[in-house]
PASEBA-1860 file (N, C-alpha, C; in nm, 3 decimals):
! residues 233
1> MPRFFCPA> -2.505/0.202/3.131/-2.456/0.336/3.162/-2.392/0.396/3.037 ~ -2.428/0.519/2.998/-2.369/0.581/2.878/-2.218/0.594/2.891 ~ -2.146/0.568/2.782/-2.000/0.572/2.783/-1.953/0.678/2.684 ~ -1.847/0.752/2.722/-1.797/0.858/2.636/-1.644/0.859/2.637 ~ -1.588/0.882/2.519/-1.443/0.898/2.505/-1.407/1.041/2.542 ~ -1.313/1.055/2.632/-1.270/1.188/2.678/-1.117/1.194/2.671 ~ -1.061/1.242/2.560/-0.915/1.242/2.542/-0.846/1.349/2.625 ~ -0.846/1.328/2.755/-0.784/1.422/2.848/-0.738/1.343/2.970
9> PLVTGLAL> -0.644/1.397/3.047/-0.604/1.329/3.171/-0.725/1.313/3.264 ~ -0.747/1.194/3.313/-0.859/1.167/3.403/-0.806/1.122/3.539 ~ -0.849/1.188/3.644/-0.806/1.158/3.781/-0.928/1.165/3.871 ~ -0.941/1.069/3.960/-1.053/1.069/4.054/-1.059/1.201/4.131 ~ -1.178/1.260/4.132/-1.198/1.387/4.202/-1.187/1.509/4.114 ~ -1.139/1.490/3.990/-1.121/1.602/3.898/-1.255/1.653/3.845 ~ -1.271/1.786/3.840/-1.386/1.849/3.777/-1.345/1.894/3.638 ~ -1.424/1.859/3.538/-1.389/1.897/3.402/-1.512/1.915/3.316
17> SLPAGAAR> -1.492/1.987/3.205/-1.596/2.004/3.104/-1.577/1.897/2.997 ~ -1.684/1.832/2.957/-1.675/1.727/2.856/-1.642/1.787/2.721 ~ -1.573/1.712/2.634/-1.553/1.756/2.497/-1.688/1.784/2.430 ~ -1.686/1.866/2.327/-1.810/1.912/2.264/-1.899/1.796/2.219 ~ -1.840/1.695/2.155/-1.920/1.584/2.106/-1.988/1.507/2.217 ~ -1.913/1.478/2.324/-1.969/1.406/2.438/-2.075/1.491/2.507 ~ -2.051/1.622/2.517/-2.148/1.710/2.581/-2.280/1.711/2.504 ~ -2.273/1.716/2.372/-2.395/1.712/2.290/-2.471/1.583/2.313
25> HVQVLRLQ> -2.397/1.473/2.321/-2.461/1.343/2.341/-2.531/1.336/2.477 ~ -2.466/1.388/2.580/-2.527/1.391/2.714/-2.656/1.473/2.711 ~ -2.654/1.584/2.638/-2.774/1.667/2.629/-2.885/1.599/2.551 ~ -2.847/1.528/2.444/-2.947/1.454/2.366/-3.014/1.347/2.453 ~ -2.935/1.284/2.539/-2.989/1.181/2.628/-3.069/1.241/2.744 ~ -3.066/1.374/2.755/-3.140/1.446/2.858/-3.099/1.402/2.999 ~ -2.969/1.380/3.015/-2.918/1.349/3.148/-2.923/1.474/3.235 ~ -2.924/1.453/3.365/-2.938/1.563/3.459/-2.827/1.556/3.563
33> PGDVITLF> -2.801/1.668/3.632/-2.703/1.664/3.742/-2.735/1.552/3.840 ~ -2.633/1.477/3.874/-2.650/1.361/3.960/-2.647/1.230/3.884 ~ -2.672/1.236/3.752/-2.664/1.114/3.672/-2.518/1.072/3.655 ~ -2.496/0.940/3.645/-2.360/0.886/3.636/-2.335/0.834/3.495 ~ -2.220/0.865/3.440/-2.177/0.817/3.309/-2.040/0.750/3.324 ~ -1.992/0.690/3.215/-1.859/0.629/3.214/-1.771/0.707/3.116 ~ -1.650/0.737/3.158/-1.552/0.804/3.074/-1.429/0.716/3.055 ~ -1.368/0.722/2.938/-1.240/0.657/2.915/-1.159/0.746/2.821
41> NGEGGEFD> -1.027/0.741/2.838/-0.940/0.828/2.758/-0.842/0.750/2.670 ~ -0.858/0.619/2.664/-0.771/0.538/2.580/-0.640/0.499/2.644 ~ -0.618/0.540/2.769/-0.492/0.509/2.836/-0.504/0.390/2.932 ~ -0.622/0.328/2.934/-0.641/0.211/3.018/-0.752/0.228/3.119 ~ -0.842/0.131/3.123/-0.949/0.135/3.219/-1.054/0.241/3.189 ~ -1.145/0.258/3.284/-1.255/0.353/3.267/-1.289/0.414/3.402 ~ -1.357/0.529/3.399/-1.393/0.602/3.520/-1.543/0.625/3.525 ~ -1.600/0.613/3.644/-1.733/0.668/3.666/-1.719/0.819/3.671
49> ATVTRMGR> -1.822/0.889/3.631/-1.823/1.035/3.641/-1.967/1.080/3.666 ~ -1.983/1.180/3.749/-2.115/1.230/3.784/-2.137/1.367/3.721 ~ -2.248/1.382/3.653/-2.283/1.512/3.594/-2.310/1.611/3.706 ~ -2.242/1.726/3.700/-2.258/1.827/3.805/-2.327/1.953/3.753 ~ -2.319/1.975/3.622/-2.381/2.096/3.565/-2.416/2.072/3.419 ~ -2.536/2.116/3.381/-2.581/2.110/3.242/-2.597/2.252/3.191 ~ -2.504/2.298/3.107/-2.516/2.430/3.047/-2.590/2.422/2.914 ~ -2.601/2.534/2.845/-2.671/2.535/2.716/-2.592/2.459/2.610
57> SDVEVEVG> -2.460/2.465/2.620/-2.378/2.395/2.521/-2.261/2.322/2.585 ~ -2.257/2.320/2.717/-2.147/2.254/2.785/-2.201/2.169/2.900 ~ -2.122/2.069/2.937/-2.158/1.979/3.045/-2.037/1.961/3.134 ~ -2.056/1.977/3.264/-1.947/1.958/3.358/-1.972/1.832/3.440 ~ -1.863/1.761/3.471/-1.873/1.638/3.548/-1.764/1.634/3.653 ~ -1.781/1.547/3.750/-1.676/1.517/3.848/-1.635/1.372/3.828 ~ -1.507/1.350/3.805/-1.456/1.216/3.779/-1.455/1.135/3.907 ~ -1.507/1.013/3.897/-1.515/0.926/4.014/-1.411/0.816/4.011
65> VHRAVERE> -1.452/0.699/4.059/-1.360/0.588/4.077/-1.313/0.532/3.944 ~ -1.189/0.487/3.942/-1.131/0.423/3.824/-1.148/0.273/3.834 ~ -1.182/0.209/3.721/-1.193/0.064/3.714/-1.096/0.014/3.608 ~ -1.007/-0.075/3.649/-0.904/-0.127/3.557/-0.963/-0.237/3.470 ~ -1.053/-0.198/3.382/-1.124/-0.292/3.295/-1.070/-0.281/3.153 ~ -1.032/-0.393/3.094/-0.990/-0.395/2.955/-1.071/-0.501/2.880 ~ -1.106/-0.471/2.757/-1.186/-0.562/2.676/-1.120/-0.579/2.538 ~ -0.987/-0.587/2.539/-0.913/-0.596/2.414/-0.902/-0.741/2.367
73> ASRAVHLL> -0.875/-0.757/2.238/-0.858/-0.890/2.180/-0.729/-0.953/2.234 ~ -0.724/-1.085/2.229/-0.606/-1.155/2.279/-0.486/-1.138/2.188 ~ -0.508/-1.099/2.064/-0.399/-1.079/1.968/-0.419/-0.945/1.899 ~ -0.314/-0.864/1.897/-0.323/-0.734/1.831/-0.318/-0.752/1.679 ~ -0.424/-0.712/1.611/-0.433/-0.722/1.466/-0.436/-0.581/1.408 ~ -0.340/-0.552/1.320/-0.332/-0.423/1.252/-0.375/-0.444/1.107 ~ -0.481/-0.377/1.066/-0.532/-0.393/0.930/-0.467/-0.293/0.835 ~ -0.420/-0.344/0.723/-0.376/-0.262/0.611/-0.476/-0.292/0.501
81> AGITANER> -0.584/-0.215/0.500/-0.704/-0.253/0.425/-0.729/-0.161/0.306 ~ -0.749/-0.223/0.190/-0.781/-0.147/0.070/-0.905/-0.062/0.091 ~ -0.898/0.065/0.050/-1.010/0.156/0.068/-1.125/0.112/-0.022 ~ -1.241/0.095/0.039/-1.360/0.055/-0.036/-1.447/0.177/-0.064 ~ -1.539/0.160/-0.158/-1.621/0.272/-0.204/-1.741/0.297/-0.115 ~ -1.799/0.417/-0.131/-1.923/0.457/-0.066/-1.912/0.443/0.086 ~ -2.013/0.381/0.149/-2.015/0.372/0.294/-1.948/0.245/0.346 ~ -1.894/0.165/0.257/-1.838/0.036/0.301/-1.717/0.053/0.391
89> MDWLVEKA> -1.638/0.156/0.369/-1.521/0.178/0.453/-1.564/0.219/0.594 ~ -1.669/0.300/0.603/-1.723/0.335/0.735/-1.764/0.208/0.809 ~ -1.833/0.121/0.738/-1.881/-0.004/0.799/-1.765/-0.090/0.845 ~ -1.659/-0.096/0.763/-1.542/-0.174/0.800/-1.477/-0.118/0.926 ~ -1.459/0.012/0.933/-1.398/0.074/1.051/-1.481/0.046/1.175 ~ -1.611/0.062/1.163/-1.700/0.042/1.277/-1.694/-0.102/1.328 ~ -1.712/-0.198/1.238/-1.717/-0.338/1.279/-1.579/-0.389/1.322 ~ -1.474/-0.342/1.258/-1.339/-0.382/1.298/-1.309/-0.334/1.440
97> TELGVASI> -1.355/-0.213/1.473/-1.338/-0.162/1.609/-1.412/-0.251/1.708 ~ -1.534/-0.288/1.676/-1.612/-0.375/1.763/-1.543/-0.510/1.784 ~ -1.474/-0.558/1.682/-1.409/-0.688/1.689/-1.268/-0.682/1.746 ~ -1.222/-0.562/1.784/-1.097/-0.552/1.857/-0.974/-0.514/1.779 ~ -0.989/-0.459/1.658/-0.872/-0.422/1.579/-0.784/-0.324/1.656 ~ -0.652/-0.339/1.641/-0.557/-0.250/1.710/-0.537/-0.119/1.634 ~ -0.531/-0.127/1.502/-0.518/-0.008/1.419/-0.562/-0.041/1.278 ~ -0.594/0.063/1.202/-0.631/0.046/1.061/-0.554/0.148/0.979
105> TPLVAERS> -0.488/0.099/0.874/-0.424/0.186/0.777/-0.498/0.172/0.644 ~ -0.572/0.274/0.601/-0.640/0.266/0.472/-0.537/0.257/0.359 ~ -0.556/0.160/0.272/-0.461/0.136/0.163/-0.515/0.190/0.032 ~ -0.440/0.282/-0.029/-0.474/0.332/-0.162/-0.417/0.232/-0.261 ~ -0.496/0.131/-0.294/-0.450/0.024/-0.382/-0.473/0.061/-0.528 ~ -0.410/-0.014/-0.616/-0.423/0.013/-0.759/-0.568/0.003/-0.805 ~ -0.643/-0.086/-0.742/-0.783/-0.107/-0.782/-0.883/-0.036/-0.691 ~ -0.835/0.049/-0.604/-0.927/0.124/-0.518/-1.008/0.221/-0.602
113> VLKLKGER> -1.138/0.221/-0.582/-1.226/0.314/-0.654/-1.209/0.455/-0.598 ~ -1.199/0.463/-0.465/-1.185/0.593/-0.399/-1.038/0.627/-0.383 ~ -0.998/0.739/-0.441/-0.861/0.786/-0.429/-0.859/0.911/-0.341 ~ -0.772/0.912/-0.242/-0.770/1.020/-0.146/-0.637/1.093/-0.144 ~ -0.643/1.225/-0.136/-0.522/1.304/-0.117/-0.562/1.444/-0.071 ~ -0.467/1.513/-0.012/-0.488/1.651/0.030/-0.595/1.667/0.136 ~ -0.673/1.774/0.124/-0.774/1.808/0.223/-0.882/1.700/0.232 ~ -0.916/1.641/0.119/-1.017/1.536/0.120/-0.971/1.417/0.205
121> AEKKLAHW> -0.844/1.382/0.192/-0.789/1.271/0.270/-0.792/1.303/0.419 ~ -0.760/1.426/0.456/-0.761/1.467/0.596/-0.902/1.459/0.654 ~ -1.001/1.502/0.577/-1.139/1.497/0.624/-1.186/1.354/0.641 ~ -1.150/1.268/0.547/-1.188/1.128/0.556/-1.124/1.062/0.677 ~ -0.996/1.093/0.700/-0.926/1.035/0.813/-0.993/1.076/0.944 ~ -1.027/1.204/0.958/-1.094/1.251/1.079/-1.231/1.184/1.094 ~ -1.300/1.167/0.983/-1.431/1.102/0.986/-1.419/0.957/1.033 ~ -1.323/0.883/0.976/-1.306/0.743/1.015/-1.263/0.730/1.160
129> QGVAVAAA> -1.179/0.822/1.207/-1.140/0.817/1.348/-1.261/0.840/1.437 ~ -1.351/0.929/1.394/-1.474/0.952/1.468/-1.563/0.829/1.471 ~ -1.567/0.756/1.360/-1.644/0.631/1.355/-1.587/0.531/1.455 ~ -1.454/0.524/1.462/-1.389/0.432/1.556/-1.419/0.470/1.700 ~ -1.418/0.599/1.730/-1.449/0.645/1.866/-1.591/0.606/1.905 ~ -1.687/0.631/1.815/-1.827/0.598/1.844/-1.845/0.448/1.864 ~ -1.776/0.368/1.783/-1.786/0.223/1.796/-1.726/0.175/1.927 ~ -1.615/0.236/1.969/-1.553/0.198/2.096/-1.645/0.234/2.213
137> EQCGRNRV> -1.707/0.350/2.205/-1.802/0.388/2.310/-1.915/0.287/2.321 ~ -1.965/0.244/2.206/-2.081/0.154/2.204/-2.047/0.013/2.251 ~ -1.931/-0.039/2.210/-1.901/-0.180/2.234/-1.832/-0.206/2.367 ~ -1.790/-0.103/2.437/-1.730/-0.122/2.569/-1.578/-0.121/2.571 ~ -1.514/-0.096/2.456/-1.368/-0.089/2.456/-1.321/0.037/2.527 ~ -1.208/0.025/2.595/-1.149/0.140/2.661/-1.026/0.192/2.588 ~ -0.997/0.134/2.473/-0.887/0.182/2.389/-0.941/0.198/2.247 ~ -0.917/0.313/2.187/-0.968/0.343/2.054/-0.860/0.310/1.951
145> PVIHPAVT> -0.892/0.227/1.850/-0.790/0.198/1.749/-0.751/0.323/1.671 ~ -0.625/0.332/1.637/-0.576/0.446/1.560/-0.605/0.422/1.412 ~ -0.659/0.523/1.346/-0.677/0.519/1.201/-0.564/0.601/1.141 ~ -0.470/0.533/1.078/-0.353/0.601/1.022/-0.386/0.666/0.888 ~ -0.305/0.762/0.845/-0.326/0.823/0.714/-0.317/0.719/0.602 ~ -0.394/0.742/0.498/-0.396/0.650/0.384/-0.262/0.650/0.313 ~ -0.218/0.531/0.269/-0.090/0.516/0.201/-0.104/0.414/0.088 ~ -0.008/0.416/-0.003/0.003/0.309/-0.099/0.083/0.196/-0.035
153> LSEWLKKA> 0.081/0.079/-0.097/0.155/-0.033/-0.041/0.305/-0.005/-0.039 ~ 0.356/0.055/-0.145/0.499/0.084/-0.149/0.539/0.183/-0.041 ~ 0.453/0.282/-0.012/0.482/0.378/0.094/0.484/0.308/0.230 ~ 0.389/0.219/0.251/0.383/0.148/0.378/0.506/0.061/0.397 ~ 0.548/-0.010/0.294/0.662/-0.100/0.304/0.792/-0.025/0.335 ~ 0.804/0.098/0.289/0.925/0.175/0.314/0.941/0.209/0.463 ~ 0.829/0.222/0.534/0.833/0.267/0.673/0.799/0.158/0.773 ~ 0.758/0.043/0.725/0.707/-0.062/0.814/0.817/-0.121/0.901
161> EAGERWVL> 0.779/-0.153/1.024/0.870/-0.223/1.114/0.856/-0.373/1.095 ~ 0.952/-0.448/1.143/0.947/-0.593/1.131/0.833/-0.649/1.214 ~ 0.785/-0.765/1.175/0.677/-0.830/1.248/0.604/-0.928/1.160 ~ 0.515/-1.004/1.221/0.439/-1.104/1.145/0.342/-1.033/1.050 ~ 0.332/-1.089/0.928/0.249/-1.027/0.824/0.172/-1.134/0.747 ~ 0.044/-1.107/0.722/-0.037/-1.195/0.639/-0.098/-1.113/0.526 ~ -0.113/-1.176/0.411/-0.189/-1.116/0.303/-0.302/-1.210/0.265 ~ -0.423/-1.160/0.259/-0.538/-1.241/0.221/-0.532/-1.262/0.070
169> SLSEGTRP> -0.530/-1.388/0.028/-0.501/-1.420/-0.111/-0.590/-1.533/-0.162 ~ -0.618/-1.529/-0.291/-0.692/-1.635/-0.358/-0.599/-1.721/-0.444 ~ -0.471/-1.693/-0.436/-0.374/-1.766/-0.519/-0.344/-1.904/-0.461 ~ -0.281/-1.987/-0.542/-0.240/-2.118/-0.494/-0.126/-2.103/-0.393 ~ -0.115/-2.200/-0.303/-0.008/-2.199/-0.205/-0.041/-2.125/-0.078 ~ -0.166/-2.085/-0.062/-0.205/-2.016/0.061/-0.223/-2.115/0.176 ~ -0.214/-2.064/0.297/-0.238/-2.145/0.417/-0.371/-2.106/0.478 ~ -0.448/-2.201/0.529/-0.574/-2.166/0.595/-0.549/-2.080/0.718
177> LSEMAGTD> -0.639/-1.988/0.741/-0.626/-1.901/0.858/-0.620/-1.981/0.987 ~ -0.690/-2.094/0.990/-0.693/-2.178/1.110/-0.556/-2.231/1.150 ~ -0.461/-2.232/1.055/-0.327/-2.281/1.085/-0.233/-2.171/1.136 ~ -0.280/-2.047/1.132/-0.193/-1.935/1.168/-0.207/-1.904/1.317 ~ -0.163/-1.997/1.398/-0.175/-1.980/1.543/-0.067/-1.885/1.594 ~ -0.090/-1.833/1.713/0.009/-1.746/1.777/-0.058/-1.635/1.854 ~ 0.022/-1.560/1.926/-0.029/-1.449/2.005/0.042/-1.317/1.972 ~ 0.145/-1.322/1.888/0.217/-1.201/1.853/0.131/-1.111/1.765
185> AVTVLSGP> 0.159/-0.982/1.770/0.088/-0.887/1.685/0.109/-0.922/1.538 ~ 0.009/-0.895/1.457/0.018/-0.929/1.315/-0.045/-0.818/1.232 ~ 0.014/-0.792/1.116/-0.042/-0.699/1.019/-0.111/-0.781/0.910 ~ -0.235/-0.748/0.881/-0.314/-0.821/0.781/-0.342/-0.729/0.663 ~ -0.295/-0.769/0.546/-0.314/-0.692/0.423/-0.431/-0.750/0.345 ~ -0.526/-0.664/0.310/-0.639/-0.708/0.228/-0.666/-0.602/0.122 ~ -0.720/-0.645/0.010/-0.741/-0.554/-0.101/-0.877/-0.488/-0.101 ~ -0.900/-0.397/-0.196/-1.030/-0.332/-0.213/-1.120/-0.421/-0.299
193> EGGLSPAE> -1.230/-0.366/-0.348/-1.309/-0.441/-0.445/-1.219/-0.475/-0.564 ~ -1.224/-0.599/-0.607/-1.137/-0.641/-0.716/-1.005/-0.696/-0.667 ~ -0.976/-0.681/-0.537/-0.855/-0.738/-0.480/-0.729/-0.660/-0.508 ~ -0.619/-0.710/-0.458/-0.489/-0.652/-0.488/-0.450/-0.685/-0.630 ~ -0.371/-0.598/-0.692/-0.321/-0.628/-0.825/-0.212/-0.735/-0.814 ~ -0.182/-0.806/-0.923/-0.073/-0.904/-0.918/0.058/-0.842/-0.870 ~ 0.086/-0.719/-0.913/0.210/-0.654/-0.872/0.211/-0.626/-0.722 ~ 0.099/-0.583/-0.667/0.091/-0.555/-0.523/0.105/-0.684/-0.442
201> EAAALVAG> 0.039/-0.790/-0.487/0.050/-0.915/-0.413/0.193/-0.969/-0.419 ~ 0.256/-0.957/-0.535/0.394/-1.003/-0.548/0.486/-0.923/-0.457 ~ 0.465/-0.792/-0.448/0.547/-0.707/-0.361/0.527/-0.746/-0.215 ~ 0.404/-0.779/-0.179/0.377/-0.820/-0.042/0.449/-0.950/-0.008 ~ 0.447/-1.045/-0.099/0.513/-1.173/-0.073/0.664/-1.155/-0.059 ~ 0.721/-1.070/-0.142/0.865/-1.042/-0.133/0.898/-0.978/0.001 ~ 0.804/-0.897/0.053/0.826/-0.827/0.179/0.797/-0.913/0.301 ~ 0.767/-1.041/0.279/0.751/-1.132/0.392/0.609/-1.158/0.437
209> FAPVTLGP> 0.510/-1.114/0.359/0.372/-1.145/0.393/0.343/-1.291/0.361 ~ 0.286/-1.363/0.455/0.246/-1.502/0.432/0.108/-1.504/0.369 ~ 0.089/-1.574/0.256/-0.042/-1.577/0.191/-0.139/-1.665/0.271 ~ -0.255/-1.609/0.302/-0.353/-1.675/0.387/-0.488/-1.680/0.316 ~ -0.559/-1.792/0.331/-0.692/-1.805/0.273/-0.796/-1.816/0.383 ~ -0.915/-1.765/0.354/-1.026/-1.774/0.448/-1.123/-1.886/0.412 ~ -1.089/-1.962/0.307/-1.176/-2.073/0.269/-1.216/-2.065/0.122 ~ -1.308/-2.151/0.080/-1.341/-2.162/-0.063/-1.430/-2.050/-0.115
217> RVLRAETA> -1.490/-1.972/-0.026/-1.582/-1.867/-0.071/-1.508/-1.734/-0.085 ~ -1.551/-1.654/-0.181/-1.491/-1.522/-0.203/-1.571/-1.419/-0.124 ~ -1.506/-1.359/-0.025/-1.572/-1.261/0.061/-1.553/-1.120/0.007 ~ -1.647/-1.034/0.039/-1.636/-0.894/0.000/-1.516/-0.828/0.068 ~ -1.472/-0.719/0.008/-1.353/-0.651/0.058/-1.371/-0.604/0.202 ~ -1.494/-0.566/0.240/-1.517/-0.519/0.375/-1.549/-0.633/0.471 ~ -1.571/-0.753/0.420/-1.603/-0.868/0.504/-1.480/-0.949/0.542 ~ -1.389/-0.966/0.447/-1.273/-1.052/0.468/-1.189/-1.012/0.590
225> PLAVLAVC> -1.154/-0.884/0.609/-1.074/-0.848/0.728/-1.149/-0.877/0.858 ~ -1.280/-0.864/0.855/-1.359/-0.890/0.976/-1.357/-1.037/1.012 ~ -1.352/-1.125/0.911/-1.344/-1.268/0.937/-1.212/-1.300/1.009 ~ -1.104/-1.233/0.971/-0.975/-1.252/1.039/-0.985/-1.207/1.184 ~ -1.044/-1.091/1.205/-1.055/-1.037/1.340/-1.140/-1.128/1.429 ~ -1.246/-1.184/1.372/-1.333/-1.271/1.451/-1.258/-1.396/1.498 ~ -1.167/-1.446/1.415/-1.088/-1.564/1.452/-0.982/-1.528/1.556 ~ -0.924/-1.409/1.543/-0.813/-1.369/1.631/-0.859/-1.307/1.762
233> A> -0.987/-1.279/1.774/-1.037/-1.210/1.894/-1.026/-1.298/2.016
END
């Protein structure tokens, strides 16, 4: 059954017009009045909904029964991930959403190739949030991870709340990911291509990040966070 994110209050029996993006998708699929779709708004569970009207650019539905279905990971993982170049960041956002990430904060690291600010940063943020929405629709999640505005590590540390923290590291003294058991939420810091700078890694350690290794192989910047998510899912 086609699934669509609908960021609006959903109540059984409610008649509503779908958001523009969802309406376009319904039209592309050539659904007709009487067809049933699934809606979720990120507040928990999902709803059946029946198409009642197909306009030229709008689609109306009637919200049906609510199902208290959740498909979230057993541990909330928040990624603080170095911004990667080209389409790799899109791929990271998409796959991290599929693997259950709770949120992603793009990190403007010293070695990041892509530097974002101003209007360009706002457009990228909206684009990545859209990627997360599409991935959640596809994979069956009923909660969409938040993509936070891009920050530097020092900016993040100034505002960060207390909690468990890991930094993916190739330095000596790291602990294997397999030893990092627990169920509490965790923030995972990973670098861009080329990794974190020595100064950034040192700042992370001072701030309480535990250095963690994924094994003897060096993974790409967009692969390493996904390996963490796969273990924590």
